[in-house]
C-alpha positions, 0 to 999 in steps of 0.5 A: 500500499502506498502511503501517498496513493491519493497523491493528486487527486481531489476528494470531497467530504461530506460530514467532515466536521465530526465523526468519521467524515472527520476521520476521513478528511484527515486520512485523505489529506495525510495520503496526499489528497486535496481534500474539499471538506464540507459540513454545517457545523463551522466551528467543527469544520475549523476543528478538523482544518486545525487537525490536518493542518497539525498533521503537517497537511491542509485542507479546504472546509465549505460551510455547506448544508448538502439538503440545500441545492446552492449549498451543493452549487457552491461546494462543487464550484470549490473544486480545483479545476472542476475535479473530484476523483472520490466523493465520500458521503459521509453526512448523515443523522438519525431519527430518534428511534421513531416507528412509522406510527409515530413518525411525523413528516418533518423528521422523514423529510429531514432524514431522507434530505440529508441521508439519501437525497443530499447524496444523490445530488452531490452523485448528480453534480459529480459524476459528470465531472468524474467521467470527463477525466476517465473515471472516479470513485464514490463511497457512501456511507450508510450503517448496519440500518441499510441491511436490518429494521432492527436497529433503527427508526422506520425514517433512518433505516428507509434512508439507508436502504435507499442509499444502498439502492442508489449506490448500486444503481451508479456502479451497474450504470457508470462503470463502463464510464469508469466510475465506482460505486461502494457502500460502507455499513458501519454498527455502533461508532463512536461519533456525535450523531447521538445528537439525532438519537435521542428516544422519543417513543420508549416502547419502541426503543426498548423491542430495538434494544434487543437486537443491541445485544449483539453489539461486540464493540464500538468502533473509533471514526478512524476504524471506519475511514481506512475502509473508506478510503481504500474504496475510494482507492485504485487498490479497490479497482475491482470492487464496484456496488459492493456493500460492505459491513464494518461492524464488528461481527454485528450482523454476522 
């Protein structure tokens, strides 16, 4: 493995202000990428930029909400020479473990916007840029909620299943353009996604808790970023349309 496998390449990372996105931005910068990170959290992005700088590297951070089309346009405009080699869609939120009978439209719309519609818009904007340069890679971070209905609420589970479908569609339709698309499905990870994870319906959470007993361990963001960065690199040239769990054996 080359320690500079991203030298000369441009990578876009959403959710770069914390957690997995922050770890991905740090690792990509360390491996030579020109990193464009985005998040709605300006303070978080500033911390990511500081961490990258402390490693002796640099990255460009853009405060942007991937649910807002104009912000997606600004992110594309920030790309050097309109080039992108890797799009890592990491940003995501949870749904307070709401079952469908207790699910309000506002929560449904927001979860779908962040977890599915935002990644779609970014892919729609950036795949033509990849195609123009002969290829690229998309890595979407879903969840074991994309593989099971037993770990979160109805909106979250539906959004992550949808992200898998979107990724597989891209993998099939754009392979001949040199574009690969894969999904990483983490289990429990020590991130701040918990801000949208506080349970609101006790009976539903109690039923979902039964599945949590299968949890072997909680991963660190860096343990997920290693897989994301590998999938986006040339070392994974033969991996396309894959849905890969990184859950310590939860789904085994």
